[in-house]
N, C-alpha and C positions, 0 to 999 in steps of 0.2 A: 242580328237581332232574330228574336222568336217571338211571336205572339201566340198565347194560349187562350182558347175559348171553350168553357165548359157548357155542357146543355145535359138534358135528362134530368133535372131534379124536378121535385114535385110533394105531393102529398099522399100517402099511403096509410093503411092501418098495419097495424103491428103484425108481423109473419108476411107481409107483402114483399114485393121486389122492385127494385128499380135498377136501370141501367143507366150511368153516367158517361158522357164522352169527353175527350179532351182533344180538340182539334188544333193542330199548329199551322202557322202561317207564317212566311217569312223566310224561313229556311227549314231545312229537314231535321226533325227528330232524330235522325239515324243515329247519332253518336253521342246521345244523351239519355242519361236514364232519368227516367218520370217518376213521379210519385202523386199519391194523393193524400191531402190533408184535410182537416174539419176544424171549425172551430164553433163551439156552442155559444150561445149568449153569456157574457161573463166569465169565460173560460178562454184559456190560452188556445192558439192553435196547435193540434196534436196530429202527428203522424198516423196515417192510416196503412198505405200499403206503397211498394216501390216495385218498379220491374227494370231490368238491366236493358240497355240500350240494343241488344239482340234479342230480347226477349226471352232468353235463355233461363233465367232466375228471377224468383219473385220472393217478396219478404213482407210480412203482415204484422201490425201489431196483435197482441194476443186476444184482444176484445172481439177481433173480426175474423179470425181464423174460423176456416170451416164455413164460413156464411158470406165472404165477400171474395171476388176473383177479379184480378187486374190481369189485362191483357193488351196487347198493342197489334194492330195493323199498319207495317211499315209502308204499304202500297196506299193507304189513305193518310199517312202522317196524323193516326191517332191512336189515342189510348183510352182505354173501357175500364170502369170498374163497375162489374156485376154484383149488386148486393142483393141477398136473399135472407129471408128469415129476419126481416127488419124489426128493430127494437126501438121504443120511445127514446132510449138513450143514444140512439144514431142520429138523432136530430140534431142539426148543424148546416152550416154553410159548407160545402166540400170546395176545395181549390185543387187544382192541378198545378205541379210545379216539374221544371226540367232543370237537369243539372249535369256537370263534367262526369263522365265514366270514370273518374279516377280513383274512386274510393266505393267500397261496397260493404254492406248497405248505408245508404245515407237516410238518416230518419229525423235531421234536424232542420227547422226552418232556415237556418243560415246555412246548410249544405246547396240551397237551390236558388239560382240567379233569376229564373224566369217564373212567372206566375201568371195564372188566369184571374178572372175577376169573381169567381165563385158562382155556385149553385145552390140553392137553397133544398135542402132535404127535411120533411117534416113526417114524423111517423108517430100516428095516434093510438093511444091504447085502446 
């Protein structure tokens, strides 16, 4: 079993930055792809970014390309999401998820079996 805990959310003004962390416990993330999803009020959970088990490859949804960066630190069993140039439309609860590395990229909710509890990101204009 893998337990995922997100942190780093908060409130910022448009144009600001936040760095989200997703720390795993219970077992290593080493062989799992990890992704970030987000869910705004009244909307479905949507894919944001994903990174391969070895950190060699990343994939982003178009709306965050050039602004968000996903990375992982295997020594700390942690995945990060650096978010720059934030916009009000980025406001959502952000979730990290982990899933098997048998397919790339994994961009749907059903592709991931492990989920964190989420962290709120609020961007004001």
